[in-house]
C-alpha positions in Angstrom: 1.3 7.0 1.5 0.0 10.6 2.0 -0.1 10.8 -1.8 -1.7 7.4 -2.2 -4.7 8.1 0.2 -5.2 11.7 -1.3 -5.0 10.1 -4.8 -7.6 7.6 -3.9 -9.7 9.9 -2.0 -9.9 12.2 -5.3 -10.6 9.2 -7.5 -13.3 7.8 -5.2 -15.1 11.4 -5.2 -14.6 11.4 -9.0 -16.3 8.0 -9.3 -19.3 8.9 -6.9 -20.3 12.1 -8.3 -19.8 11.0 -11.8 -20.4 14.5 -13.7 -17.0 13.9 -15.2 -16.2 12.5 -18.9 -16.4 8.9 -19.2 -12.5 9.0 -20.1 -11.5 10.7 -16.8 -14.1 8.2 -14.8 -12.2 5.4 -16.5 -8.8 6.8 -15.5 -10.1 7.1 -11.9 -11.4 3.7 -11.9 -8.3 2.2 -12.9 -6.1 4.2 -10.5 -8.4 2.9 -7.7 -7.9 -0.5 -8.7 -4.1 0.1 -8.6 -4.1 2.1 -5.3 -6.5 0.4 -3.2 -4.6 -2.9 -2.7 -1.4 -1.0 -1.9 -3.4 1.0 0.9 -4.7 -2.3 2.3 -1.3 -3.8 2.4 -0.1 -0.9 4.1 -2.8 -1.1 6.9 -2.2 -4.8 7.1 1.5 -4.3 7.6 0.6 -1.9 10.3 -1.6 -4.0 12.3 0.9 -7.1 11.8 3.6 -4.9 13.3 1.7 -3.7 16.2 0.3 -6.8 17.0 3.8 -8.5 16.9 5.4 -5.5 18.9 2.7 -6.2 21.5 3.6 -9.9 21.7 7.3 -9.9 21.0 8.4 -6.4 22.2 11.8 -5.1 20.3 12.2 -8.8 19.0 9.4 -8.2 16.6 12.0 -6.1 14.4 13.7 -9.3 13.6 11.5 -10.3 10.9 11.6 -6.9 8.9 15.5 -6.8 9.3 15.7 -10.4 7.9 13.5 -9.8 5.1 15.4 -6.6 4.0 18.8 -8.3 4.5 17.4 -11.1 2.0 16.2 -8.7 -0.6 19.6 -7.0 -1.5 21.0 -10.2 -2.8 17.8 -11.4 -4.1 17.5 -8.1 -6.1 20.9 -8.0 -7.1 20.6 -12.0 -8.4 17.9 -10.8 -10.8 19.9 -8.2 -12.5 
């Protein structure tokens, strides 16, 4: 996530300052549209994990463990 946040920051500065060439601004705009939802999702997941930890304690790990256990066979089924 460090790389994603750094890249998003650089792209936002490129867009705000707008002294770059049009193709560089277009590239920065495209990367921003791709990176921003990932960062929002990460922050949302962190907040949900924290809230679940407060509410359920160690049992909050049940959901991620079950989802990751299901992801392995589902990923192999798509192959």
